[in-house]
N, C-alpha and C positions, 0 to 999 in steps of 0.2 A: 687674542683680542677679547676684551672684557665683554661679557654678555650684557645686552641692553635690558634694563628692568621694565617689566610691564606695569601698567597703572595699578593693578591689583597688588603686585609685589611692593610697589612704593607705598601703598596705603598700609600694608602690613608692617613695613619697616617704620613708618611714622608712628605707629601705635607704641613702639618701644621708647619713643621720645617722651621724656618726663617734663619737657617745657621749662617752666619757671623753677621747678624743683631742681632740675639739672643745673640751671644757671646759679641758683643759690648754693648748690653743692660745690661748684667751681669757685665761687666767691669765698666760701668758707674754707675750702682747701688751701687756697693761696693766701687769703687774708682773714684768718679767723678772728683777728683783733680789730677788724675794720670798725665795728660799732663803738669799740672803746676809743679808738683813735679819733673818731668823729666827736665823741662826747668830751674829749680833752681840748677841743678847739675853744677859743675864747668866744663865748656867746654874747652877741651885741645887744640882745633884747633885755628889757627891764624884767627882773624876776617876777614881778606881780602880774605880768601879762603873758607869761609862758604857759601854754597849754600842751604844745607838742615838743618832744625832745629834738635836739639837733639831728640825731640819727634818723628820726622820722622824716624830717624835711630833706636831708641829703639823700636818703634812700629813695624817696619819692622822686627827686630830681634825677637820680641815676636811672630809675625805671622808666621815666619819661623818655630819656634818651635811647636806651636799649630797645624800647618798644616803638621807636620811630614815630613819636608824637611830636608834631611840628610846633604847635602853639600851646600856651598855658591853658587857654579856654578848652581846647580839645582834650587836654589831660584831665581837666575837671570833669568833663562828660564821660570819658572812657573809664576813669578810675572810680567812679561812683558806684561801686559794687561791694557787697558784704565780703566776697571772697578776696577782693583787693585789700580791704581793711585788715583781714586776718593775716594775709601773707605779708603785708608791710610790717605788721606788728612782730612777726617772726624774724624778718630780716633786720629790723632795727633793734630788736631785743626789748621792745616796749609791750609787755603783756597786757597793759591797761588801755591800749589804743582802741577807741570805740568809734572813731569817725576819721575819714580821710581829710587831711588838711586842705583848706581852700587854696587856690593858686595865688591869691593875693597874700596869703600868709607866707607862702614860700618866697614870693617876690620881696615882701617886706623884710624877710630875714636876709636874703641874698644882697639886697641893696644896702645893708648895714654891716654885713660880715666883711672882715678884712680879707682881700684876695690872698694874702700870705697864709691864711689858715688852710685854704684848699691846696695851695702850693705845697705846704708842709705835709698835708695828708697824702698827696701824690708822691712826695719824696719817701714817705714811710712805706708806701706800697712798692715803689721801685727798689728800695733798699732790701725789702723782704724778698723780692724776686731774684735779685742779684745774689743775696746770701743763700738762697735755696739751691743755687748751682745747677738748676735744671737747664739753663741756656748756655752754660760754659762752653759746650762743644761748638757753638755757633760764633764764637769770637774770631775776629780777623787774625789769621796766622796763629790761632790758638791762644792769643793773649789780649788783644785790644778790643774794647767795646766800641762799636761804630756809633758815632753821634753825628747826625746829619742836620745841617742848618738850612732853613729856607723861610721866607716870609710870604704872607698873603694878605689881601684886603678882606675885611669882614663885613662892614656895614657902610652903605653909601647914602648920603642925604643931599637934597637940593639946597637946603639951607644949613647954616652952621648949627650943629647939634649941641656942642659943648666946647669948652675952652681947650680940650685935648684933640679936637678934630684936625686932621691933616687936610690939605687942599690940593686938588688937581684940576686940570682943564681938559675937557674932551669935546670932540665934535659929534653932534647928533646927526640924524639921518639927512637933514636938509643942509648940512655943511656948516652950520653955525656952532661957534664954540660956547660951551656951557661950563660953569664952575661947579664942581662937585666936592662935597666934604665927606671924608671917610675915616674909618678906624682901621688900623692895621696891626698885625701881630707877627712876631718872629718866633718860630718854633725850633727847638732842638729835639729831634726824634731819636730814640734809642732803638737800634735794630737788635731784637732778641732772636729772631729766626726769619726765614723767608716769608712767613705768614704773620709774624707778630712784630709790628713796628709801632712803638708807643711814645707818647709825649713824655719827655724827660724834664724840660724846662720851657718856660714861656716868658717872653718879654713883650709887653704891650708897647707899641711904638707911639709915644706921646708927641704932641705938637711942639716943635721948637720954633718954627716960623711957617707961615702959610705956604710958601712956595719951595719947601725943602725937597730935594731930589731923592729918589729911591735909594741911590747908592749911599749918599751921606747918612740918610735916616737908618737904613738897614744895617750899615756897617757900625754906626754908633751903638745901635741896639745890640748888635752881636757882641761888642766889647763888654757891655753891661751884663749880658747874659752869661758870657764865658767867665767873667769875674765871679758871679754868683755860683756858677757850676763848680768852680774850683773850691769854693768855701764849703759847699754841700757834699761834694764827693772828692775830698782832697787826695785820696790814695788810689782812686779808680784809674786803671790804665785805659786811656781813651784815644781813639783816632777820630779827629774832627774832620768832617767832610762837608763839601759845599760846592756851589757852582763857581764860575769864573769871577764872580763878584768878590770872593774871599781870597783869590789867588794873588795876594799882595804881601810884600815883606813885613809890614807891620802886623798883619794877622798871623803870619808864620812865626814871627818873633814872639808873639803872645802865646802861641801854642808851645813853642820851645821853652819859654820861661815857666810855663805851667807843667812841663814834663809830659806833654802830649805829642802824639804823632799827628800828621795831617795828610789828607788827599783832597786836592781841589781840581776842578775841571780847568783845563788849559785852553785858552783862546788867544788869538793874535791881538784882539782888541784890548786885552788886559795885561798880557806879558809878551809884548811884541818881540823884544830883543831875545828873550828866552826861547820863544817858539822858533825864531829865525835860526838861532844857533843850533837848536836841536835838528832842524831840517838839513843843515849843512853836514851833519855827521853821517858817515856811511857805515854800512854793515861791516863789522870787523875792524873798523877804525873809530872806536868810541861807542858805536851802537851795536847792540846784540839783537838778532831777529830769531823768533821762534815760530814755526809754522804748525798748522793743524791743531790749534788749541781752542778751548772753550766749546760750548755746545754747537756753535756755528762752524767750527773747524776753520777759523780765520787765522790771521797773521798778527802776532804780537811782537812788539819791539820795545827796547828800553835803553836808556843811557843814564848812568849815575853821575851826580855832581856836575850837572850842566851849568850850575850857578858860577862856576869858575870861568867858563867861556863868556857868560853873559855879564860878568862883573857884579854879581850879586853876593850878598853876605850869608843869607839864610840857605839851608840845604834845599836843593831843588833837583830831585831825581825825576826825570821825565819818562813816561811810558805811554804806549798807544796800543790800540787794537782796531783792526780793520777786517771787515768781512763783506761778502756780496749777498744781497737778498733780492728776491723777485718782487717787483712792485708794478702792478698793471701790465703784466707780461713783458716787463723790461727789467734788466739787471741794474741795481743801484748799489753803489759802494757806500758803506756806513763806516765812519771813522770816529773813534773816541780818543781823546788825549787827556792825560792827567799830569799833575806835578805833585810829588809826594816827598815826605821826609824819610820814609822807610827805604832802606837799601834794597835794590831790585836784583833778583837772580833768576836764572832759568827755572829753578825749582818753585819759586813763589810767584812767578809772573801771572799764571792763570788765576790764582786766588786773589791777587791784587787787582786784576782786571774785573773780576766779579765783584770785588769790594768797591771799586770805583763806580761800577754801574748801579750799585745799591743806592746811589744818591737819588735815583728816580723813585725809590720806594716812598719817599716823603710826598712825592706828587701823586702817586697811585694809591698806596695804602694809607697815606696821610691826608692831604688837603682835598683831593678829588673825592674820596670816599666820604669825608666829613661834610663836604659841600653838596654833593649830588647823590649821596647814598642815604643812610638812615638818619643822620643827625641834623642836616639842614642848618649848619652853623651860621649861615648868613641871615637866618630869620631872627628878628629882634624880639626877644622875650621881655626885655625891659629897656626903657629909654634912659634909665639912670646909669651913669658912667660906671660906678662900682658894681651895679647889678649886671651890666653887660659883661664885665670881666669875669664875675663869678659864674654866670651861666656858661661862659666859654670854658672855664676851668673845670666846671662840673661835667661838661661834655667829655673833656680829656680823661677824667677819672672813670666815667662810664665806659669810655672807649677801651681802656685797659682791661676792664672786666669782660667786655664784649669780645675783644680779640682773643682772649684766653679761652672763652667759651666756644668761639668759632673754631679755634685751632684744635680744641679737644673733641668736639661733637663729631663722632664718626658718621652720623647719618647725613650730614651736610654734603660731604663728598660722594657718599654712596648713592644718594638719590639726586645728586646735582641740584641741590636746593640753593637758591640765591640768598644773599644776605638780607635783602628786603623781605623775602618770604620767611626767613628764619626769625626776623624781628617781628613780623606779623603774627607768627605762631606763638612767640613769647607773650605778645599782648593778649591773644585769645586765651592762652593758658593762665595768665595772671588774672584775667577777668572771670574765668569759668571754673578753674581747677581749685578745689578746696584742698589745702595742704593738711594731710593727716599726721597722726603721731608717727606712723611708719615712715612717712616722708621726712619728718624732722630727724628721725634716727638716721635715715639715709644721708641727709645733708650734713649732720654733725659727725658721723663716724669717720674714722681714719680710712682712707683708701688711696690707692696708687692711681695717679692721673697721667696718662700718656698723651702728649701733644704731637700734632702732625709735624 
């Protein structure tokens, strides 16, 4: 059993943490060309009004996110330090930076910048990570990159905010129905490891009609997103994953035409005939059962090509996993079911079950952390439609850097430090720690980085 650290031992370990210098080292290690990539974006500002470089502004926005600063006004107050100016100049590569940009300057820039610029910046970062081969061992079945789809609401308004607003009706506490206007986004998250799940593609769900349903809206957005994904990563071996919303033949056909595999959650409400035919199969007569697998030592089962029984055209291999857990001193059976294009065997069943359960990573490491953790993505930093999109995309860029930093930092696990406290320590380090020449050498030198 691991020895529990005393408060004094934790303080001594924290002294080894270089804070913002370590964060800069991780950023330079994985993306040494990041300032160059930022400078290559199309600058929307008039040349005669430019005082700060694009890298100054983007880096400041990244630091706002990783330091868990909720509002632009708070950023203005927290970053108004000489040490912050010096560190930002080092990160952005602007040696002549003499003052921190005002938050209005950052908003002015983001409200005019094309969202495609930040999307392209993220694509360059992800391509660099994939080509680095550091995460190859975490691919599904040693070959497929897991891409998980899911949507979430971002901003809600009592009155129509813009022409892109979607509309929904909800009941308040007294039972009366109220109309709410909102913005929604569909995310494709790339699973790099158990602890690193990053944004791969984003599709902002625009208004088609006021009373559009979630299914129609999210499905249409998924088609647009997947079409763009194929253009940007044409040769990447991908396994698309999602909930029962995507378990339809048109979506499966789209994956097949793009040369991708798929794993979708199976529910009676979405594929009733398929689920019924699978239940009719018996062990040894079309269905294969494997006991004592996965960490819960549950029971797994599978049947290949159930689509033939259900009268479907696309490949539908069905598998499930069941185990018993204790819940309030009572036993409760937990059951998962999936439909996949990958042929199932006794040898790959356990990995396929773990891969299917990875869909929840977008809920936990994805939206939940970004909404309730350090980023507060539901906070409105700009009421301008383009500005809102760019603030969101900038958060996704910052999240890539933060997840790599969290995965690398050995102290976080050793002293059981929460993500929020890690973010707070980064902020204090950014505000108080002067980056020396030795620190710059440490940031820029070649080193081996081991991730958890």
